[in-house]
C-alpha positions in Angstrom: -51.4 -27.7 2.7 -48.0 -26.2 3.6 -47.1 -22.7 2.5 -44.3 -22.6 -0.1 -42.5 -20.1 2.1 -42.1 -22.7 4.8 -40.6 -25.1 2.3 -37.7 -22.8 1.4 -34.3 -23.5 2.9 -33.4 -21.1 5.7 -30.3 -19.0 4.9 -27.6 -18.2 7.5 -26.7 -14.6 8.5 -23.4 -15.1 6.6 -25.3 -16.1 3.5 -27.5 -13.1 3.7 -24.7 -10.6 4.3 -22.7 -12.1 1.5 -25.5 -11.7 -1.1 -24.4 -8.2 -2.1 -20.6 -8.2 -2.4 -20.6 -4.8 -4.1 -22.0 -3.2 -1.1 -19.5 -2.4 1.6 -20.4 -3.2 5.2 -21.2 -0.1 7.3 -18.4 -0.9 9.8 -15.9 -1.1 7.0 -17.1 2.2 5.6 -16.7 3.8 9.0 -13.2 2.5 9.6 -12.0 3.4 6.1 -13.5 6.9 6.2 -12.1 7.6 9.7 -8.6 6.4 8.6 -8.7 8.5 5.4 -9.8 11.6 7.3 -7.0 11.1 9.9 -4.5 10.6 7.1 -5.7 13.9 5.6 -5.0 15.6 8.9 -8.6 16.4 9.8 -9.7 17.2 13.3 -11.5 14.5 15.2 -14.9 16.2 14.9 -14.4 16.6 11.1 -13.5 12.9 10.9 -16.7 11.9 12.6 -18.8 14.2 10.3 -17.1 12.8 7.3 -17.9 9.2 8.4 -21.6 10.1 9.1 -21.9 11.5 5.6 -20.3 8.5 4.0 -22.6 6.1 5.9 -25.8 8.1 5.2 -24.9 8.1 1.5 -24.8 4.3 1.6 -27.7 3.8 4.0 -30.2 6.7 3.7 -32.7 4.9 5.9 -30.5 5.3 9.0 -30.7 8.3 11.2 -27.6 10.4 12.1 -28.0 9.3 15.8 -27.8 5.6 14.7 -24.7 6.3 12.6 -23.1 8.2 15.5 -23.7 5.2 17.8 -22.1 2.9 15.2 -19.1 5.2 14.9 -18.7 5.4 18.7 -18.8 1.6 18.8 -16.3 1.2 16.0 -13.9 3.8 17.6 -14.1 2.0 20.9 -13.4 -1.4 19.4 -10.6 -0.1 17.2 -8.9 2.0 19.8 
């Protein structure tokens, strides 16, 4: 006898990420929030704080340290 779970088709990562179009991806939230804070003339430390708060609102299961790591990565990749 085969488990019904093994008979289900396997979804790709793109399919899984695309299942909730209303939820914005974390990296997009970070970039958007940093850009808005910069346009508002906020200091770099205030921009980061604002981004941390925005991400933690969306993903409360994350820690501030994890969010800061993502922000550091996003800032490094974006310039």
